[in-house]
N, CA, C and O of each residue as an XYZ file, in Angstrom:
720
protein
N       0.806     -0.773      0.072
C      -0.071      0.217     -0.045
C       0.821      0.829     -0.074
O       1.977      0.447      0.109
N       0.306      2.302     -0.401
C       1.040      3.527     -0.848
C       1.090      4.074      0.384
O       0.483      3.507      1.292
N       1.908      5.415      0.669
C       1.931      6.330      1.669
C       0.810      7.524      1.592
O       0.395      8.211      2.525
N       0.442      7.570      0.205
C      -0.801      8.411      0.455
C      -1.488      8.409      0.962
O      -1.708      7.269      1.372
N      -2.565      9.532      1.514
C      -4.274      9.406      1.765
C      -4.860      8.666      1.284
O      -4.908      8.746      0.057
N      -5.558      7.645      1.901
C      -6.381      6.851      1.369
C      -7.919      6.952      1.348
O      -8.517      6.944      2.424
N      -8.630      7.051      0.123
C     -10.304      7.215      0.364
C     -10.760      6.049     -0.088
O      -9.956      5.292     -0.631
N     -12.007      5.705      0.032
C     -13.205      4.979     -0.153
C     -14.326      5.375      0.140
O     -14.896      5.968      1.056
N     -14.714      4.545     -1.656
C     -15.670      5.062     -2.165
C     -16.749      3.828     -2.018
O     -16.546      2.698     -2.462
N     -17.945      4.250     -1.309
C     -19.015      3.130     -1.227
C     -20.227      3.553     -2.479
O     -20.374      4.727     -2.817
N     -21.039      2.430     -3.084
C     -21.595      2.365     -4.130
C     -22.704      1.540     -4.366
O     -23.035      1.549     -3.180
N     -23.295      1.053     -4.726
C     -24.781      0.456     -4.443
C     -25.494      0.032     -5.623
O     -25.606     -1.114     -6.059
N     -26.111      1.455     -6.229
C     -27.205      1.786     -6.963
C     -26.876      2.420     -8.306
O     -25.966      3.248     -8.319
N     -27.620      2.078     -9.635
C     -26.719      2.823    -10.828
C     -27.128      4.338    -10.343
O     -26.510      5.046    -11.139
N     -27.817      5.169     -9.490
C     -28.036      6.528     -9.265
C     -26.888      7.243     -8.483
O     -26.302      8.320     -8.594
N     -26.817      6.026     -7.532
C     -25.204      6.657     -6.896
C     -23.967      6.344     -7.866
O     -22.963      7.056     -7.870
N     -24.115      5.270     -8.651
C     -22.735      4.803     -9.438
C     -22.492      6.350    -10.593
O     -21.467      6.989    -10.829
N     -23.577      6.486    -10.983
C     -23.824      8.029    -12.073
C     -23.353      9.127    -11.379
O     -22.506      9.948    -11.731
N     -24.164      9.037    -10.080
C     -23.967     10.694     -9.675
C     -22.664     10.627     -9.061
O     -22.237     11.770     -8.899
N     -21.640      9.497     -8.544
C     -20.371      9.117     -8.337
C     -19.330      9.046     -9.075
O     -18.178      8.836     -8.695
N     -19.752      9.240    -10.277
C     -18.656      8.638    -11.636
C     -17.569      9.968    -11.527
O     -16.386      9.804    -11.227
N     -18.229     11.441    -11.851
C     -17.316     12.474    -11.782
C     -16.368     12.346    -11.055
O     -15.208     12.395    -11.465
N     -16.791     12.105     -9.499
C     -16.274     12.465     -8.308
C     -15.154     11.251     -8.251
O     -14.022     11.464     -7.819
N     -15.565     10.002     -8.713
C     -14.655      9.103     -8.939
C     -13.317      9.737     -9.494
O     -12.200     10.050     -9.081
N     -14.343      9.759    -11.119
C     -12.593     10.211    -12.143
C     -11.907     11.066    -11.427
O     -10.683     11.079    -11.557
N     -12.475     11.855    -10.626
C     -11.331     13.088    -10.161
C     -10.474     12.665     -8.968
O      -9.503     13.315     -8.580
N     -10.796     11.814     -8.554
C     -10.270     11.174     -7.500
C      -9.022     10.291     -8.096
O      -7.850     10.452     -7.755
N      -9.479      9.355     -9.024
C      -8.383      8.455     -9.735
C      -7.567      8.908    -10.405
O      -6.535      8.331    -10.749
N      -7.922     10.076    -10.711
C      -6.486     11.215    -10.917
C      -5.719     11.606    -10.637
O      -4.565     11.618    -11.067
N      -6.273     12.089     -9.708
C      -5.470     12.919     -8.338
C      -4.186     11.904     -7.744
O      -4.243     10.890     -7.048
N      -3.079     12.600     -8.302
C      -1.771     11.817     -7.623
C      -1.330     12.348     -6.226
O      -0.155     12.320     -5.860
N      -2.302     12.810     -5.511
C      -1.920     12.963     -3.745
C      -2.881     12.116     -3.474
O      -2.599     12.253     -2.283
N      -3.802     11.324     -3.448
C      -4.823     10.221     -2.966
C      -4.880      9.205     -3.826
O      -5.087      9.265     -5.038
N      -4.600      7.825     -2.840
C      -5.002      6.713     -3.074
C      -6.830      6.477     -3.311
O      -7.642      6.836     -2.458
N      -7.066      6.074     -4.110
C      -8.872      5.797     -3.849
C      -8.948      4.675     -4.244
O      -8.114      4.188     -5.006
N     -10.075      3.988     -3.750
C     -10.685      2.355     -3.462
C     -12.192      2.537     -3.490
O     -12.981      3.194     -2.812
N     -12.300      1.729     -4.504
C     -13.842      1.801     -4.424
C     -14.565      0.192     -4.160
O     -14.048     -0.811     -4.652
N     -15.685      0.141     -3.405
C     -16.541     -0.865     -3.051
C     -17.834     -0.584     -3.187
O     -18.385      0.395     -2.682
N     -18.490     -1.629     -4.036
C     -20.030     -1.763     -4.027
C     -20.825     -2.803     -3.656
O     -20.462     -3.886     -4.116
N     -21.738     -2.814     -3.009
C     -22.505     -3.448     -2.764
C     -23.531     -4.100     -3.730
O     -23.984     -5.166     -3.314
N     -24.055     -3.617     -5.109
C     -24.387     -4.234     -6.455
C     -26.078     -4.528     -5.550
O     -26.744     -5.563     -5.517
N     -26.337     -3.277     -4.955
C     -27.904     -3.112     -4.760
C     -28.622     -3.629     -6.071
O     -29.356     -4.606     -6.219
N     -28.240     -2.788     -6.876
C     -28.683     -3.304     -8.363
C     -27.582     -3.799     -9.552
O     -27.047     -3.150    -10.450
N     -27.501     -4.853     -9.271
C     -26.230     -5.533    -10.142
C     -26.323     -5.231    -11.036
O     -25.282     -4.651    -11.345
N     -27.461     -5.238    -12.337
C     -27.196     -5.239    -13.757
C     -27.080     -4.103    -13.778
O     -25.931     -3.726    -14.008
N     -27.889     -3.266    -13.613
C     -28.099     -1.539    -13.434
C     -26.530     -1.008    -13.380
O     -25.862     -0.401    -14.216
N     -26.212     -1.499    -12.021
C     -25.118     -0.764    -11.590
C     -23.779     -1.160    -12.287
O     -22.809     -0.420    -12.127
N     -23.670     -2.293    -13.059
C     -22.750     -3.090    -13.721
C     -22.610     -2.349    -15.181
O     -21.570     -2.047    -15.766
N     -24.009     -2.142    -15.604
C     -23.540     -0.950    -16.980
C     -23.285      0.262    -16.780
O     -22.980      0.849    -17.818
N     -23.283      0.957    -15.755
C     -22.984      2.290    -15.438
C     -21.706      2.246    -15.274
O     -21.060      3.143    -15.816
N     -21.004      1.242    -14.518
C     -19.793      1.086    -13.828
C     -18.941      0.980    -15.518
O     -18.072      1.830    -15.714
N     -19.147      0.227    -16.350
C     -18.686     -0.229    -17.726
C     -18.859      0.769    -18.682
O     -17.932      0.793    -19.491
N     -19.951      1.817    -18.914
C     -19.727      2.883    -19.581
C     -18.949      4.084    -18.969
O     -18.388      4.906    -19.694
N     -18.936      4.152    -17.730
C     -17.965      5.328    -17.097
C     -16.526      4.676    -17.260
O     -15.648      5.450    -17.643
N     -16.151      3.297    -17.011
C     -14.853      2.776    -17.072
C     -14.340      2.693    -15.967
O     -13.114      2.597    -15.918
N     -15.151      2.703    -14.689
C     -14.853      2.495    -13.254
C     -14.686      1.111    -12.749
O     -15.763      0.531    -12.618
N     -13.761      0.501    -12.467
C     -13.872     -0.466    -11.921
C     -13.807     -0.860    -10.322
O     -13.045     -0.174     -9.639
N     -14.312     -1.578     -9.878
C     -14.806     -1.570     -8.004
C     -13.047     -2.858     -7.716
O     -12.566     -3.910     -8.138
N     -12.752     -1.670     -6.667
C     -11.762     -2.194     -5.528
C     -12.197     -4.005     -5.147
O     -11.581     -5.051     -5.348
N     -13.635     -3.680     -4.481
C     -14.330     -4.359     -3.901
C     -15.800     -4.626     -4.227
O     -16.660     -3.745     -4.236
N     -16.029     -6.017     -4.513
C     -17.501     -6.058     -4.571
C     -18.243     -7.179     -3.388
O     -17.926     -8.267     -2.907
N     -19.340     -6.273     -3.254
C     -19.629     -7.286     -1.706
C     -20.808     -8.297     -2.633
O     -20.822     -9.451     -2.206
N     -21.577     -8.097     -3.565
C     -22.403     -8.965     -4.141
C     -22.994    -10.019     -3.336
O     -22.712    -11.217     -3.349
N     -23.793     -9.448     -2.683
C     -24.698    -10.085     -1.377
C     -25.878     -9.985     -1.793
O     -26.580    -10.125     -0.791
N     -26.626     -9.799     -2.820
C     -28.035     -9.695     -2.899
C     -28.378    -11.271     -3.300
O     -27.898    -11.957     -4.203
N     -29.035    -11.484     -2.648
C     -30.143    -12.881     -2.870
C     -31.656    -12.396     -2.856
O     -32.124    -11.365     -2.374
N     -32.429    -13.680     -3.676
C     -33.836    -13.197     -3.835
C     -34.542    -13.195     -2.425
O     -34.055    -13.805     -1.474
N     -35.865    -12.387     -2.330
C     -36.546    -12.311     -0.849
C     -35.724    -11.764      0.089
O     -36.087    -11.974      1.246
N     -34.689    -11.102     -0.060
C     -33.784    -10.763      1.543
C     -34.568     -9.469      1.957
O     -34.667     -8.495      1.211
N     -35.196     -9.554      3.392
C     -35.395     -8.277      4.294
C     -34.690     -7.268      4.043
O     -33.525     -7.537      3.748
N     -35.058     -5.857      4.055
C     -33.885     -4.712      4.484
C     -33.296     -5.249      5.458
O     -32.152     -5.620      5.196
N     -33.626     -5.417      6.413
C     -32.958     -5.986      7.590
C     -31.526     -6.900      6.928
O     -30.446     -6.385      6.636
N     -31.743     -7.784      6.852
C     -30.775     -9.130      6.038
C     -29.802     -8.380      5.140
O     -28.603     -8.629      5.267
N     -30.354     -7.158      3.918
C     -29.457     -6.748      3.555
C     -28.693     -5.710      3.981
O     -27.692     -5.316      3.383
N     -29.158     -5.208      5.078
C     -28.637     -4.085      5.974
C     -27.173     -4.617      6.836
O     -26.025     -4.319      6.509
N     -27.510     -5.327      7.806
C     -26.280     -6.479      8.019
C     -25.462     -6.893      6.928
O     -24.274     -6.931      7.246
N     -25.655     -7.158      5.964
C     -24.862     -8.009      5.163
C     -23.660     -6.450      4.841
O     -22.471     -6.243      5.083
N     -24.708     -5.688      4.230
C     -24.024     -4.503      4.034
C     -22.669     -3.886      5.013
O     -21.490     -3.553      4.902
N     -23.746     -4.003      6.006
C     -22.716     -3.279      7.479
C     -21.634     -4.100      7.847
O     -20.606     -3.516      8.191
N     -21.647     -5.563      7.848
C     -20.438     -6.632      7.571
C     -19.606     -6.461      6.875
O     -18.397     -6.424      7.101
N     -20.226     -6.325      5.842
C     -19.125     -6.553      4.256
C     -18.399     -5.217      4.373
O     -17.187     -5.347      4.199
N     -18.750     -4.122      4.588
C     -18.327     -2.981      4.460
C     -17.176     -2.636      5.460
O     -16.333     -1.775      5.213
N     -17.200     -3.213      6.355
C     -16.561     -3.248      7.706
C     -15.545     -3.766      7.625
O     -14.528     -3.320      8.156
N     -15.607     -5.096      6.766
C     -14.799     -6.107      6.737
C     -13.568     -5.004      5.617
O     -12.404     -4.702      5.884
N     -14.412     -4.621      4.350
C     -13.481     -4.068      3.506
C     -12.473     -2.984      3.831
O     -11.390     -2.787      3.278
N     -13.309     -1.985      5.331
C     -12.561     -0.659      5.532
C     -11.437     -1.102      6.428
O     -10.323     -0.582      6.484
N     -11.975     -2.372      7.286
C     -10.763     -3.480      7.949
C      -9.219     -3.588      7.399
O      -8.069     -3.478      7.825
N      -9.955     -3.886      6.132
C      -8.854     -4.372      4.554
C      -7.884     -3.210      4.251
O      -6.672     -3.037      4.381
N      -9.133     -2.341      3.703
C      -8.100     -0.587      3.312
C      -7.284     -0.218      3.874
O      -6.144      0.127      3.563
N      -7.953     -0.272      5.011
C      -7.729      1.258      6.210
C      -7.566      2.431      5.490
O      -6.504      3.029      5.317
N      -9.057      2.842      4.929
C      -8.913      4.171      4.416
C      -9.454      5.620      5.692
O     -10.319      5.648      6.568
N      -8.434      6.654      5.200
C      -8.127      7.782      5.826
C      -9.651      8.604      5.752
O      -9.797      9.773      6.111
N     -10.646      7.805      5.255
C     -12.135      8.548      5.433
C     -12.879      8.257      4.127
O     -12.418      8.236      2.986
N     -14.106      8.041      4.536
C     -15.166      7.144      3.495
C     -15.669      8.207      2.812
O     -15.486      9.375      3.155
N     -16.522      7.736      1.515
C     -16.974      8.935      1.010
C     -18.326      7.721      0.630
O     -18.183      6.549      0.284
N     -19.607      8.488      0.840
C     -20.694      7.838      0.673
C     -21.405      8.989     -0.070
O     -20.848     10.071      0.119
N     -22.826      9.047     -1.110
C     -23.653      9.184     -1.604
C     -24.821      9.282     -1.474
O     -25.298      8.150     -1.542
N     -25.837     10.273     -1.268
C     -27.291      9.925     -0.761
C     -27.667      9.309     -0.128
O     -26.962      9.072      0.853
N     -28.586      8.839     -0.192
C     -29.643      8.007      0.978
C     -30.126      6.625      0.986
O     -31.201      6.306      1.492
N     -29.197      5.683      0.332
C     -29.336      4.319      0.353
C     -29.109      4.011      1.157
O     -28.479      4.661      1.992
N     -29.787      2.107      1.380
C     -29.087      1.592      2.475
C     -27.436      1.597      2.693
O     -26.701      1.804      3.658
N     -27.263      1.300      1.459
C     -25.802      1.353      1.031
C     -24.986      2.476      1.799
O     -24.248      2.113      2.715
N     -25.072      3.737      1.495
C     -24.685      5.112      1.717
C     -24.959      4.841      3.193
O     -23.942      4.999      3.869
N     -26.193      4.426      3.989
C     -26.218      4.380      5.338
C     -24.846      3.374      6.033
O     -24.005      3.755      6.846
N     -24.953      2.268      5.518
C     -24.326      1.489      6.101
C     -22.648      1.613      6.016
O     -21.757      1.184      6.749
N     -22.638      2.393      4.788
C     -20.784      2.828      4.397
C     -20.537      3.832      5.557
O     -19.360      3.877      5.917
N     -21.398      4.645      6.216
C     -21.471      5.412      7.015
C     -20.926      5.541      8.495
O     -20.196      6.194      9.241
N     -22.008      4.189      8.379
C     -22.044      3.787     10.204
C     -20.905      2.595     10.355
O     -20.604      2.147     11.461
N     -20.302      2.128      9.120
C     -19.166      1.110      9.539
C     -17.817      2.029      9.156
O     -16.707      1.503      9.238
N     -17.979      3.609      8.680
C     -16.847      4.325      9.242
C     -17.186      4.746     10.323
O     -16.304      4.519     11.151
N     -17.934      5.191     10.687
C     -18.066      5.773     12.076
C     -17.772      4.813     13.272
O     -17.232      5.190     14.312
N     -18.329      3.066     12.929
C     -18.026      2.417     14.012
C     -16.403      2.178     14.310
O     -15.900      1.584     15.265
N     -15.505      3.071     12.775
C     -14.218      2.823     13.246
C     -13.503      4.298     13.230
O     -12.409      4.532     12.717
N     -14.205      5.083     13.784
C     -13.864      6.709     13.778
C     -12.929      7.314     13.054
O     -11.880      7.890     13.346
N     -13.783      6.964     11.525
C     -13.172      7.256      9.996
C     -14.144      8.800     10.011
O     -15.224      9.130     10.502
N     -13.153      9.435      9.238
C     -14.036     10.761      8.955
C     -15.048     10.379      7.815
O     -14.575      9.652      6.941
N     -16.695     10.842      7.651
C     -17.608     10.524      6.472
C     -17.784     11.581      5.766
O     -18.341     12.514      6.345
N     -17.400     11.765      4.408
C     -18.076     12.559      3.243
C     -19.027     12.134      2.969
O     -19.055     10.925      2.738
N     -20.294     12.948      2.860
C     -21.507     12.558      2.208
C     -21.661     14.065      1.155
O     -21.672     15.270      1.403
N     -21.779     13.105     -0.299
C     -21.827     13.785     -1.006
C     -23.625     14.072     -1.102
O     -24.263     13.612     -0.155
N     -24.217     14.619     -1.922
C     -25.619     15.026     -1.789
C     -26.289     14.864     -0.403
O     -26.980     13.916     -0.029
N     -25.932     16.025      0.312
C     -25.911     15.989      1.600
C     -27.230     17.163      1.621
O     -27.322     18.072      0.796
N     -28.209     16.919      2.750
C     -28.863     18.250      3.442
C     -30.065     18.060      2.628
O     -30.801     19.045      2.595
N     -30.533     16.793      1.807
C     -31.733     16.562      1.266
C     -32.908     16.262      2.593
O     -32.823     15.361      3.427
N     -33.863     17.184      2.495
C     -35.000     16.784      3.869
C     -36.420     16.798      2.894
O     -36.593     17.519      1.912
N     -37.328     15.848      3.423
C     -38.972     15.983      3.481
C     -39.350     16.564      4.578
O     -40.292     17.357      4.595
N     -38.555     16.189      5.792
C     -39.119     17.175      7.047
C     -40.047     15.545      7.793
O     -40.240     15.484      9.008
N     -40.403     14.650      7.058
C     -41.186     13.160      7.206
C     -40.087     11.586      7.151
O     -39.591     10.851      6.298
N     -40.138     11.698      8.494
C     -39.122     10.092      8.477
C     -39.422      9.381      7.540
O     -38.560      9.067      6.719
N     -40.726      8.949      7.427
C     -41.698      7.712      6.730
C     -41.696      8.197      5.109
O     -42.326      7.529      4.289
N     -41.086      9.180      4.780
C     -41.092      9.532      3.212
C     -40.477     10.385      2.668
O     -40.473     11.452      3.282
N     -39.619     10.352      1.199
C     -39.535      9.059      1.386
C     -38.905      7.685      2.556
O     -38.232      7.655      3.586
N     -39.496      6.819      1.791
C     -39.022      5.540      2.782
C     -38.256      4.198      2.520
O     -38.889      3.320      1.934
N     -36.850      3.924      2.923
C     -36.472      4.203      3.931
C     -35.391      5.556      3.944
O     -34.492      5.822      4.742
N     -35.720      6.063      3.097
C     -34.489      7.399      2.466
C     -34.347      8.436      3.339
O     -33.274      9.037      3.408
N     -35.195      8.701      3.953
C     -35.417      9.811      4.656
C     -34.844      9.992      6.256
O     -34.678     10.970      6.984
N     -34.655      8.694      6.393
C     -33.914      8.656      7.954
C     -32.348      8.256      7.525
O     -31.360      8.657      8.140
N     -32.312      7.354      6.302
C     -30.706      7.153      6.332
C     -30.342      8.668      5.815
O     -29.348      9.051      6.432
N     -30.593      9.194      5.321
C     -30.479     10.853      5.320
C     -30.481     11.543      6.408
O     -29.651     12.436      6.240
N     -31.019     11.646      7.590
C     -30.501     11.984      8.531
C     -29.416     11.018      9.361
O     -28.727     11.777     10.043
N     -29.139     10.084      9.494
C     -28.511      9.417     10.299
C     -27.312      9.258      9.374
O     -26.300      9.410     10.058
N     -27.089      9.080      8.444
C     -25.818      9.875      7.423
C     -25.433     11.339      7.697
O     -24.290     11.766      7.857
N     -26.564     12.023      7.723
C     -25.866     13.423      7.996
C     -25.046     13.287      9.811
O     -23.883     13.568     10.099
N     -25.866     12.902     10.509
C     -25.725     12.868     11.975
C     -23.897     12.315     11.981
O     -23.133     12.787     12.823
N     -23.520     11.522     11.172
C     -21.882     11.372     11.401
C     -21.070     11.984     10.321
O     -19.888     12.214     10.577
N     -21.571     12.301      9.066
C     -20.841     13.331      8.381
C     -19.883     14.291      8.863
O     -20.308     15.143      9.644
N     -17.948     14.321      8.352
C     -17.562     15.282      8.888
C     -17.147     16.273      7.758
O     -16.150     16.992      7.824
N     -18.087     16.231      6.635
C     -18.041     17.091      5.386
C     -19.442     16.804      4.777
O     -19.834     15.671      4.498
N     -19.947     17.610      4.653
C     -21.378     17.583      3.846
C     -21.431     18.520      2.661
O     -21.334     19.747      2.628
N     -21.644     17.468      1.515
C     -21.630     18.610     -0.072
C     -22.929     18.563     -0.651
O     -23.304     17.701     -1.445
N     -23.669     19.613     -0.185
C     -24.873     19.447     -0.509
C     -24.830     19.890     -1.673
O     -23.742     20.196     -2.161
N     -26.004     20.022     -2.378
C     -26.556     20.051     -3.696
C     -26.509     21.553     -4.259
O     -25.786     22.062     -5.116
N     -27.763     22.191     -3.299
C     -27.896     23.365     -3.476
C     -28.109     24.527     -1.838
O     -28.248     24.193     -0.662
N     -28.064     25.542     -2.312
C     -28.669     26.170     -0.914
C     -29.300     25.975      0.208
O     -28.910     26.190      1.356
N     -31.103     25.216     -0.475
C     -31.902     24.792      0.273
C     -31.076     23.541      0.971
O     -31.440     23.289      2.120
N     -30.208     22.873      0.531
C     -29.969     21.675      1.033
C     -29.112     22.339      2.235
O     -29.579     22.031      3.332
N     -27.896     23.230      2.304
C     -27.310     23.722      3.190
C     -27.883     24.289      4.127
O     -27.294     24.396      5.202
N     -28.667     24.596      4.022
C     -29.453     25.526      5.087
C     -30.339     24.196      5.874
O     -30.687     24.409      7.035
N     -30.679     22.910      5.276
C     -31.331     22.359      5.837
C     -30.354     22.092      6.874
O     -30.773     22.369      7.998
N     -28.891     21.526      6.814
C     -27.660     20.704      7.555
C     -27.765     22.260      8.735
O     -27.912     22.048      9.939
N     -27.694     23.349      8.341
C     -27.256     24.680      9.288
C     -28.592     24.770     10.305
O     -28.420     24.804     11.524
N     -29.704     24.799      9.814
C     -31.374     24.343     10.411
C     -30.924     23.391     11.513
O     -31.036     23.856     12.647
N     -30.426     22.127     11.413
C     -29.977     21.232     12.236
C     -28.719     21.601     12.890
O     -28.629     20.928     13.917
N     -28.071     22.096     12.799
C     -26.892     22.789     13.829
C     -25.534     22.108     13.349
O     -24.584     21.747     14.042
N     -25.703     22.035     12.008
C     -24.727     21.482     11.717
C     -23.441     22.743     11.291
O     -23.864     23.753     10.728
N     -22.390     22.677     11.483
C     -21.361     23.791     11.616
C     -21.079     23.946      9.907
O     -20.649     23.144      9.079
N     -21.575     25.491      9.800
C     -21.440     25.831      8.473
C     -19.882     25.522      7.739
O     -19.697     25.276      6.547
N     -18.897     25.608      8.759
C     -17.376     25.275      7.917
C     -17.300     23.751      7.104
O     -16.485     23.417      6.243
N     -18.351     23.007      7.640
C     -18.194     21.944      7.160
C     -19.326     21.477      6.027
O     -19.366     20.316      5.619
N     -20.104     22.358      5.636
C     -21.063     22.238      4.640
C     -20.653     23.143      3.487
O     -20.486     24.362      3.512
N     -20.504     22.150      2.300
C     -20.216     22.879      1.022
C     -20.977     22.670     -0.026
O     -21.333     21.542     -0.369
N     -21.271     23.656     -0.582
C     -22.534     23.644     -1.752
C     -21.667     23.642     -2.934
O     -21.059     24.666     -3.247
N     -21.542     22.251     -3.803
C     -21.209     21.918     -4.406
C     -22.153     21.643     -6.161
O     -21.661     21.407     -7.264
N     -23.495     21.791     -5.784
C     -24.295     21.637     -6.968
C     -24.087     19.918     -6.920
O     -23.373     19.100     -6.340
N     -25.236     19.944     -7.958
C     -25.583     17.992     -8.378
C     -24.736     17.452     -9.266
O     -24.775     17.904    -10.410
N     -23.947     16.557     -9.001
C     -22.846     15.913     -9.085
C     -23.423     14.941    -10.679
O     -22.719     14.535    -11.604
N     -24.794     14.829    -10.505
C     -25.042     14.530    -11.854
C     -25.468     15.239    -13.155
O     -26.233     14.786    -14.005
N     -24.808     16.489    -13.161
C     -24.992     17.318    -14.146
C     -23.326     17.202    -14.589
O     -23.165     17.470    -15.779
N     -22.223     16.898    -13.944
C     -20.853     16.457    -14.241
C     -20.899     14.878    -15.005
O     -19.934     14.472    -15.652
N     -22.002     14.170    -14.847
C     -21.605     12.410    -14.887
C     -22.212     12.947    -16.269
O     -22.363     12.177    -17.217
């Protein structure tokens, strides 16, 4: 392993992969970081299509999807699997995107290891923890652990500030899907 700071990016769904593709490309081309990618393959076929088009090859693939799994079972598998990847990779920080169970599990596994979490597409809020379900609660859980919040809009940034997030940790970046 190199002596460069190591970043781990987690992704599981097609929308996550699309939105993170420009970020991944930039980080992979940065000579000041070592970037590792872990996918949970929450949307296997659709995720693989996006990764192929974007030219992104994951370093780790949890591939835990099975027919008729409950969200409880998936969450447990992703949390354990992402934790094992973090123990192996030993990242200096973890980047998650959006509001999926993959993102929430990535943030939680990082938190358990006292690793900083960077949240892309931070601050989206509906104000109702059951709508959209379970995405809204995932957003709030991730937000409570994130070190850096990359908000797509000033509305999202203001939602974080209303939750007493230190404004120095909130950065308005725009929506990465525009760069995809």
